[in-house]
C-alpha positions in Angstrom: -18.8 3.0 10.3 -19.7 6.3 12.0 -20.9 9.2 9.8 -17.8 11.2 10.5 -15.4 8.5 9.5 -17.7 7.5 6.6 -17.5 11.1 5.2 -13.7 11.2 5.5 -13.3 7.9 3.8 -15.7 8.8 1.0 -13.9 12.1 0.4 -10.4 10.4 0.4 -11.5 7.7 -2.1 -13.0 10.3 -4.4 -9.7 12.3 -4.6 -9.2 13.8 -8.1 -7.1 11.6 -10.4 -5.7 12.4 -13.9 -7.8 11.0 -16.7 -5.0 8.8 -18.1 -4.6 7.2 -14.7 -8.3 6.5 -14.5 -8.3 5.1 -18.0 -5.3 2.8 -17.3 -6.9 1.5 -14.1 -10.2 0.7 -16.0 -8.3 -1.0 -18.7 -6.4 -3.2 -16.2 -9.4 -3.9 -14.1 -11.6 -5.0 -17.0 -8.9 -7.2 -18.4 -8.6 -8.9 -14.9 -12.3 -9.1 -14.3 -11.9 -7.0 -11.2 -14.6 -5.5 -9.0 -12.6 -2.4 -8.2 -9.3 -0.7 -8.6 -7.5 1.4 -6.0 -4.7 3.9 -6.8 -2.2 4.9 -4.2 1.4 6.1 -3.7 3.4 9.2 -4.5 1.8 9.7 -8.0 -1.6 10.0 -6.3 -0.2 12.9 -4.2 1.7 14.7 -6.9 -0.5 13.9 -9.9 2.6 13.0 -12.0 2.3 10.4 -14.7 6.0 9.4 -14.9 7.6 6.7 -12.9 5.4 3.7 -12.0 1.8 4.0 -11.0 0.6 1.8 -8.1 -2.7 0.0 -8.3 -4.6 -2.7 -6.3 -7.1 -4.7 -8.3 -9.8 -6.4 -6.2 -11.5 -9.5 -7.6 -14.5 -11.7 -6.9 -14.0 -14.7 -4.7 -13.4 -15.7 -1.1 -10.6 -15.1 1.3 -7.4 -16.5 -0.3 -5.0 -19.0 1.4 -1.3 -18.9 1.2 0.8 -15.9 0.1 -0.9 -13.0 -1.7 -1.2 -10.6 -3.6 -0.1 -11.5 -7.1 2.1 -8.8 -8.5 2.5 -7.7 -12.1 4.0 -4.9 -14.2 2.2 -3.3 -17.2 2.9 -0.7 -19.8 0.3 1.1 -21.9 0.9 3.6 -24.7 -2.2 5.7 -24.7 -1.1 7.9 -27.6 0.4 10.6 -25.4 3.1 8.5 -24.0 3.8 5.3 -22.2 2.2 4.8 -18.8 3.7 2.2 -16.4 2.0 0.4 -13.5 2.8 -2.1 -10.8 -0.3 -4.0 -9.9 -1.2 -6.0 -6.9 -4.1 -8.4 -7.4 -6.2 -10.1 -4.7 -9.9 -10.7 -3.9 -12.0 -8.1 -2.3 -12.8 -10.6 0.4 -9.1 -11.0 1.2 -8.6 -7.3 1.2 -11.5 -6.8 3.6 -10.3 -9.5 6.0 -6.8 -8.1 6.1 -8.2 -4.6 6.6 -10.1 -5.8 9.7 -6.9 -7.3 11.1 -8.3 -10.8 10.9 -5.2 -12.1 9.0 -1.5 -12.1 9.9 -0.7 -9.5 7.2 0.3 -6.1 8.5 0.6 -4.3 5.1 -3.0 -3.8 4.0 -4.4 -1.9 7.0 -1.1 0.1 7.4 -1.0 0.9 3.7 -4.7 1.9 3.4 -5.0 4.1 6.4 -2.9 6.3 4.2 -4.4 8.1 1.1 -5.8 6.0 -1.7 -8.3 6.7 -4.5 -11.0 4.4 -5.8 -10.4 5.0 -9.5 -12.8 2.4 -10.9 -15.5 0.1 -9.6 -17.8 -2.3 -11.4 -20.9 -1.2 -9.6 -22.1 0.8 -6.5 -22.1 -2.4 -4.4 -18.4 -3.0 -5.1 -17.6 0.7 -4.3 -19.5 0.4 -1.0 -17.6 -2.7 0.0 -14.2 -1.1 -0.8 -15.2 2.0 1.3 -16.2 -0.2 4.2 -12.9 -2.1 3.9 -10.8 1.0 3.9 -12.7 2.3 6.9 -11.9 -1.0 8.7 -8.2 -0.6 7.8 -8.3 2.9 9.4 -10.0 1.5 12.5 -7.5 -1.3 12.8 -4.6 1.1 12.5 -6.2 3.6 14.9 -6.7 0.9 17.6 -3.0 -0.1 17.4 -1.9 3.5 17.4 -3.9 4.1 20.6 -2.4 1.0 22.2 1.2 1.9 21.3 1.0 5.7 21.7 1.0 7.8 24.9 -1.9 7.9 27.4 -2.4 11.5 26.2 -0.8 13.4 23.3 -1.0 15.0 19.9 -2.6 13.1 17.1 0.6 12.7 15.2 2.3 11.0 18.2 -0.1 8.0 17.8 0.3 7.7 14.0 4.1 8.0 14.4 4.1 5.2 16.9 2.0 3.1 14.6 4.1 3.5 11.5 7.4 3.1 13.4 6.1 -0.3 14.7 4.7 -1.5 11.4 7.9 -0.7 9.5 10.0 -2.5 12.1 7.8 -5.6 11.7 8.2 -5.9 7.9 11.1 -7.5 6.0 12.4 -4.3 4.4 14.8 -1.5 5.0 13.4 2.0 5.5 15.4 5.1 6.2 15.1 6.3 9.8 12.3 8.8 10.2 10.3 7.3 7.3 7.2 7.6 9.5 7.7 11.4 9.8 8.0 11.7 6.0 4.6 9.9 5.5 2.9 12.2 8.1 4.4 15.4 6.8 3.5 14.6 3.2 -0.1 13.7 4.2 -0.8 16.2 6.9 -4.4 17.0 5.7 -5.3 13.4 5.5 -4.2 12.5 9.1 -5.3 15.8 10.8 -8.2 14.9 13.1 -8.5 11.3 11.7 -7.6 9.5 15.0 -10.7 10.4 17.0 -13.4 9.5 14.4 -11.5 6.2 13.6 -11.4 5.2 17.3 -15.0 6.2 17.9 -16.0 4.1 15.0 -14.1 1.2 16.6 -16.0 1.8 19.9 -13.3 3.6 21.7 -14.0 7.0 23.1 -11.4 9.6 22.3 -11.9 12.8 24.3 -9.7 15.9 23.8 -8.1 17.5 26.8 -6.1 20.7 26.6 -5.8 20.3 22.8 -4.5 16.7 23.2 -6.3 13.4 22.6 -6.7 10.8 25.3 -8.0 7.5 24.0 -10.1 5.8 26.6 -8.4 2.4 26.6 -8.8 0.2 29.7 -5.7 -1.6 30.8 -7.3 -4.9 29.7 -8.1 -3.6 26.2 -4.7 -2.1 25.7 -3.1 -5.4 26.7 -5.4 -7.3 24.3 -4.5 -5.1 21.4 -0.8 -5.4 22.2 -1.0 -9.2 22.3 -2.7 -9.1 18.9 0.1 -7.0 17.6 3.0 -9.1 19.2 1.8 -12.1 17.3 1.8 -10.2 14.0 5.1 -8.6 14.8 6.8 -12.0 15.5 5.6 -13.4 12.3 5.7 -10.3 10.1 9.3 -10.5 8.9 8.9 -14.2 8.0 5.6 -13.6 6.2 7.0 -10.6 4.2 10.2 -12.6 3.4 8.0 -15.4 2.0 6.0 -12.8 0.1 9.2 -11.3 -1.5 10.5 -14.8 -2.4 7.2 -15.6 -4.0 7.1 -12.3 -5.9 10.6 -13.0 -7.3 9.3 -16.1 -9.1 5.7 -15.0 -9.9 6.1 -11.3 -10.7 4.4 -11.1 -14.1 6.5 -8.7 -16.3 9.4 -8.6 -13.8 12.0 -8.5 -16.6 10.4 -5.6 -18.4 10.0 -3.7 -15.0 13.6 -4.4 -14.1 14.9 -3.3 -17.6 13.0 -0.1 -17.4 14.1 0.6 -13.8 17.8 -0.1 -14.7 17.8 2.2 -17.7 16.0 4.9 -15.8 18.5 4.9 -13.0 21.7 4.1 -14.9 21.1 5.2 -18.5 22.2 1.7 -19.7 19.6 0.1 -21.9 18.9 -3.6 -21.3 17.7 -5.5 -24.3 14.9 -8.0 -23.5 15.4 -11.5 -24.9 12.8 -14.3 -24.6 15.1 -16.1 -22.1 15.4 -13.0 -19.9 11.6 -12.6 -20.0 11.1 -16.2 -18.9 13.9 -16.3 -16.3 14.4 -12.8 -14.8 16.1 -14.1 -11.6 18.6 -16.3 -13.5 19.2 -13.5 -16.0 20.0 -10.9 -13.3 23.7 -11.6 -12.8 24.4 -11.3 -16.6 22.3 -8.1 -16.7 24.2 -6.6 -13.8 27.5 -7.5 -15.4 26.4 -5.8 -18.6 25.4 -2.6 -16.7 28.7 -2.6 -14.8 30.8 -2.9 -18.0 28.8 -0.3 -19.8 29.1 2.2 -17.0 32.8 1.4 -16.5 33.6 2.1 -20.2 31.3 5.1 -20.5 33.3 8.3 -21.4 33.3 10.8 -18.6 30.7 13.6 -19.1 
């Protein structure tokens, strides 16, 4: 990791976070026996405590096989109100391997080239490993951005090409122009990030007439694109399997869904032990209840 990239990563991971968020992260991390906790998403940018906070908990252990991460939902009343969190749990070794682009996954390096804060770590060694992994994620993303982007252009043209490609490879529906929204909301983070990331990856990135021109040989560009085509072909299937797994292993899924439904429709959904144990089977009945409640609601 070059000093310039190291400094940017360190500053990003040290972003200020509201104390309740930090306390919640520490509580979750210690309960899970984690080495570190990362906080990301819109609540990091806005500082808001409402909605659902997004955390990654990184554990001890080797690189995991199969489909990961494990996803769970948690609520905590800290005395000032109820905080809610969606938590993805995986080993730090898996996180680092995915960030380097060694695995088929496209979500880790695409997600963590965007802003994230290291809100808790067990010790300095864990914090250092997380910083190194986030730097690797940025390098992986920058290499692909350079290979997909123009021969010479503005920094944002490369990041735009990257996010457009990664969204297309995943099994989810995003509004057109989602990549522009990410870049506009995180302008300071991405400004000037491409060159130090590429240089850390061993790719010169001179600037000509205010534009960057990554020094990719035709052979290296072709190699990176071959690497990407394999992940692009398998990305939708892999993410579909991940979604199917989450539908049956999402710890706290019923509580999360009940809160989400009431928040968006105003219809409370009482949780029964059966609904807690079988959220997928309970879904049709819950949707019927919500439909009937909204149909018979007096007009406002």
